C-alpha positions as CSV (number, residue, x, y, z in Angstrom):
1,M,-3.1,0.4,-33.4
2,A,-0.3,1.9,-31.3
3,G,-0.2,0.7,-27.7
4,E,0.2,2.8,-24.6
5,S,3.5,4.4,-23.8
6,R,5.9,3.0,-21.3
7,Q,4.9,5.5,-18.7
8,E,1.2,4.9,-19.2
9,L,1.8,1.1,-18.8
10,L,3.9,1.5,-15.7
11,H,1.3,3.8,-14.1
12,W,-1.5,1.2,-14.9
13,L,0.6,-1.7,-13.6
14,N,1.7,0.0,-10.4
15,S,-1.9,1.1,-9.7
16,L,-3.4,-2.3,-10.4
17,L,-0.9,-4.3,-8.4
18,Q,0.1,-1.8,-5.8
19,I,3.8,-2.0,-6.6
20,N,6.4,0.5,-7.6
21,I,8.4,-0.7,-10.6
22,T,10.2,1.9,-12.7
23,K,11.2,0.1,-15.8
24,V,9.3,-2.1,-18.3
25,E,12.3,-4.5,-18.2
26,Q,11.3,-5.4,-14.7
27,C,8.4,-7.4,-16.1
28,G,11.0,-9.9,-17.3
29,T,10.8,-11.6,-13.9
30,G,7.3,-12.8,-14.8
31,A,6.0,-12.0,-11.3
32,A,4.0,-8.9,-12.2
33,L,2.6,-10.4,-15.4
34,C,1.4,-13.5,-13.4
35,Q,-0.5,-11.1,-11.1
36,V,-2.0,-9.1,-14.0
37,Y,-3.7,-12.3,-15.2
38,D,-4.6,-13.3,-11.7
39,S,-6.5,-10.0,-11.4
40,I,-8.7,-11.2,-14.3
41,F,-9.1,-14.9,-13.5
42,L,-8.4,-15.1,-9.7
43,D,-6.9,-18.6,-10.1
44,V,-3.2,-18.1,-10.7
45,P,-1.3,-20.0,-7.9
46,M,0.2,-16.8,-6.5
47,S,1.8,-18.8,-3.7
48,R,4.1,-20.3,-6.3
49,V,5.0,-17.1,-8.0
50,K,8.4,-15.9,-6.9
51,F,8.8,-12.2,-6.1
52,N,12.0,-10.5,-5.1
53,V,14.1,-12.9,-7.2
54,N,17.2,-12.2,-9.1
55,S,18.0,-15.2,-11.3
56,E,16.9,-16.2,-14.8
57,Y,16.0,-19.7,-13.5
58,A,13.4,-18.2,-11.1
59,Y,12.0,-16.0,-13.9
60,I,11.5,-19.0,-16.1
61,Q,9.5,-20.8,-13.3
62,N,7.2,-17.7,-13.0
63,F,6.6,-17.7,-16.8
64,K,5.8,-21.4,-16.8
65,I,3.1,-20.6,-14.3
66,L,1.8,-17.9,-16.7
67,Q,1.9,-20.2,-19.7
68,N,-0.1,-22.7,-17.7
69,T,-2.7,-20.0,-17.1
70,F,-2.8,-19.2,-20.8
71,T,-3.4,-22.9,-21.5
72,K,-6.1,-23.3,-18.9
73,H,-8.1,-20.4,-20.2
74,A,-7.4,-21.2,-23.9
75,I,-5.6,-17.9,-24.5
76,E,-4.2,-18.4,-28.0
77,R,-0.8,-16.8,-27.6
78,T,2.5,-18.4,-26.7
79,V,4.4,-16.7,-23.9
80,P,7.9,-15.9,-25.3
81,I,9.7,-17.0,-22.2
82,E,13.2,-17.1,-23.6
83,S,13.1,-13.5,-24.9
84,L,11.2,-12.0,-21.9
85,T,13.5,-13.4,-19.3
86,K,16.4,-11.6,-20.9
87,C,14.8,-8.5,-19.5
88,K,15.1,-6.5,-22.7
89,M,12.9,-3.4,-23.0
90,Q,11.4,-3.9,-26.4
91,D,10.4,-7.6,-25.9
92,N,8.8,-6.8,-22.5
93,L,7.1,-3.6,-23.8
94,E,5.4,-5.5,-26.7
95,F,4.1,-8.3,-24.4
96,L,3.0,-5.8,-21.7
97,Q,1.1,-3.8,-24.4
98,W,-0.6,-7.0,-25.5
99,S,-1.4,-7.9,-21.9
100,K,-2.9,-4.5,-21.3
101,R,-5.2,-4.8,-24.3
102,F,-6.2,-8.3,-23.1
103,W,-6.9,-6.9,-19.6
104,D,-9.0,-4.1,-21.0
105,V,-11.3,-6.6,-22.8
106,N,-11.4,-9.3,-20.1
107,F,-11.1,-7.7,-16.7
108,P,-14.5,-8.2,-15.0
109,G,-14.4,-5.1,-12.9
110,H,-14.3,-6.7,-9.5
111,D,-12.4,-5.5,-6.5
112,Y,-8.9,-6.9,-6.5
113,D,-6.6,-6.9,-3.4
114,A,-3.2,-7.4,-5.1
115,V,-1.2,-7.2,-1.9
116,A,-3.3,-9.8,-0.1
117,R,-3.2,-12.1,-3.2
118,R,0.6,-12.1,-3.2
119,K,0.8,-12.2,0.6
120,G,2.6,-8.9,0.8
121,A,5.5,-9.8,-1.5
122,G,7.0,-7.0,-3.6
123,V,8.7,-6.7,-6.9
124,V,12.4,-5.8,-7.4
125,A,14.4,-4.9,-10.5
126,P,16.0,-7.8,-12.4
127,G,19.7,-8.2,-12.9
128,P,22.8,-9.6,-11.3
129,A,23.9,-8.6,-7.8
130,P,25.6,-5.2,-7.8
131,A,29.3,-5.2,-8.6
132,S,31.7,-3.6,-6.2
133,G,32.4,-0.8,-8.6
134,R,28.7,0.3,-8.4
135,T,28.2,-0.2,-4.7
136,S,27.5,2.9,-2.7
137,T,30.3,3.8,-0.3
138,T,28.2,6.0,2.0
139,S,29.6,4.2,5.0
140,A,33.1,5.5,4.0
141,R,31.9,9.1,4.4
142,K,31.2,8.8,8.2
143,P,33.4,11.2,10.1
144,A,36.6,9.8,11.6
145,P,36.9,9.8,15.4
146,P,38.7,12.7,17.0
147,A,42.4,12.6,17.0
148,T,45.2,14.6,18.7
149,T,47.4,14.9,15.7
150,R,46.9,16.2,12.2
151,A,47.9,13.0,10.5
152,A,45.5,10.8,12.5
153,P,42.2,12.0,10.8
154,R,43.7,11.3,7.4
155,V,44.6,7.8,8.4
156,A,41.2,7.2,9.9
157,A,39.4,8.5,6.8
158,A,41.4,6.2,4.5
159,A,40.6,3.3,6.7
160,G,37.0,4.2,6.7
161,V,36.9,4.2,2.8
162,G,38.7,0.8,2.7
163,A,36.2,-0.7,5.2
164,G,33.2,0.7,3.3
165,I,34.3,-0.7,-0.1
166,G,35.3,-4.0,1.5
167,G,31.9,-4.3,3.3
168,A,30.0,-3.4,0.1
169,T,31.9,-5.9,-1.9
170,S,31.3,-8.6,0.7
171,L,27.6,-7.8,0.7
172,A,27.5,-8.1,-3.1
173,L,29.3,-11.4,-3.0
174,R,26.9,-12.7,-0.4
175,Q,23.9,-11.6,-2.5
176,E,25.3,-13.3,-5.6
177,N,26.1,-16.5,-3.6
178,E,22.5,-16.6,-2.3
179,T,21.2,-16.2,-5.9
180,L,23.4,-19.1,-7.1
181,K,22.3,-21.3,-4.2
182,E,18.6,-20.6,-5.1
183,A,19.2,-21.5,-8.7
184,I,21.1,-24.7,-7.8
185,G,18.4,-25.7,-5.3
186,G,15.8,-25.3,-8.0
187,L,17.8,-27.4,-10.5
188,E,18.4,-30.1,-7.9
189,K,14.6,-30.3,-7.1
190,E,13.8,-30.6,-10.8
191,R,16.5,-33.3,-11.2
192,D,15.2,-35.3,-8.3
193,F,11.6,-35.0,-9.6
194,Y,12.5,-36.5,-13.0
195,F,14.7,-39.1,-11.5
196,S,11.9,-40.3,-9.3
197,K,9.7,-40.6,-12.3
198,L,12.2,-42.8,-14.1
199,R,12.7,-44.9,-11.1
200,D,8.9,-45.5,-10.8
201,I,8.9,-46.6,-14.5
202,E,11.9,-49.0,-13.9
203,L,10.1,-50.6,-10.9
204,L,7.0,-51.1,-12.9
205,L,9.0,-52.9,-15.6
206,Q,10.8,-55.0,-13.1
207,N,7.5,-56.1,-11.5
208,A,6.0,-56.8,-14.9
209,C,9.0,-59.0,-15.9
210,E,8.9,-60.9,-12.6
211,E,5.2,-61.7,-13.2
212,D,5.7,-62.6,-16.8
213,P,9.3,-63.4,-17.7
214,E,8.4,-64.0,-21.3
215,I,7.8,-60.4,-22.1
216,E,11.4,-59.6,-21.6
217,K,12.6,-62.2,-24.1
218,D,11.3,-60.4,-27.1
219,E,14.2,-58.3,-28.3
220,N,12.0,-56.0,-30.3
221,G,9.2,-55.8,-27.8
222,F,7.8,-52.8,-25.9
223,V,9.6,-53.7,-22.7
224,K,13.0,-53.9,-24.3
225,Q,12.5,-50.6,-26.1
226,I,11.7,-48.9,-22.8
227,Q,14.7,-50.5,-21.1
228,A,16.9,-49.3,-23.9
229,I,15.9,-45.7,-23.2
230,L,16.2,-46.1,-19.5
231,Y,19.7,-47.5,-19.6
232,S,21.2,-45.5,-22.4
233,T,23.9,-43.0,-21.7
234,E,25.4,-40.1,-23.6
235,E,28.9,-40.3,-25.1
236,G,31.5,-39.4,-22.5
237,F,29.2,-40.3,-19.5
238,E,30.3,-43.0,-17.1
239,I,28.1,-44.5,-14.5
240,P,30.0,-44.5,-11.2
241,L,30.9,-47.8,-9.6
242,E,29.0,-48.8,-6.5
243,G,32.1,-48.3,-4.4
244,E,32.7,-44.8,-5.7
245,A,29.0,-43.9,-5.1
246,A,29.2,-45.2,-1.6
247,A,32.4,-43.3,-0.9
248,N,30.6,-40.1,-1.9
249,G,27.7,-40.9,0.4
250,E,25.4,-41.5,-2.5
251,E,23.2,-44.4,-3.4
252,P,24.3,-46.1,-6.7
253,D,22.1,-45.3,-9.6
254,T,20.0,-48.2,-10.9
255,F,20.2,-47.0,-14.4
């Protein structure tokens, strides 16, 4: 059975969620899809769904929330995160068509305040920050100030064009910088989260060995196996010396 057309799907999505997306590819951020399923179940943690984002890392985090919703409600379909976050039309069209059919069957018909559920956040088109070649130069078209000579207006106009392009380029670079900062911040949080888990495991092992030193003597025992995993390193990786770590303002790693 053929699914709805792109225009029909966009009309349904915009009406349901009170948004204004113009391309199916914009579903590749994951934000709108999360809210489609929230409209059915009312239990998607919308406070964690990131709208107005422009990095693949943020898209992946949104789709992880969606996959958790599928798992919670025993929806027997895997969310193809890797392909959807590439924001390709065909992949997102197929998944949106499937989601629409699921919604038609499962939406209970209750009133749904989409704007309130996402606390007023909107949805923007995915993709990198605009390059300077595509940035509008409207500011360059402002009239030059009056001059007393014929040559002066031409000079002023040329300066205006240069300033407009330079300003637009600077804005694009700032936007790209903010996107990179957001992605790095997310990666650092994820790194710290897993590091704290490993550190907790190490402390548990240390306490166990202090209470019963015999368990560490068994070279093939469970404790030794866990320690081997904790303290293993990849080829080419060097653990920094304590002096080097201190010089960088960091605490030396325990493992």
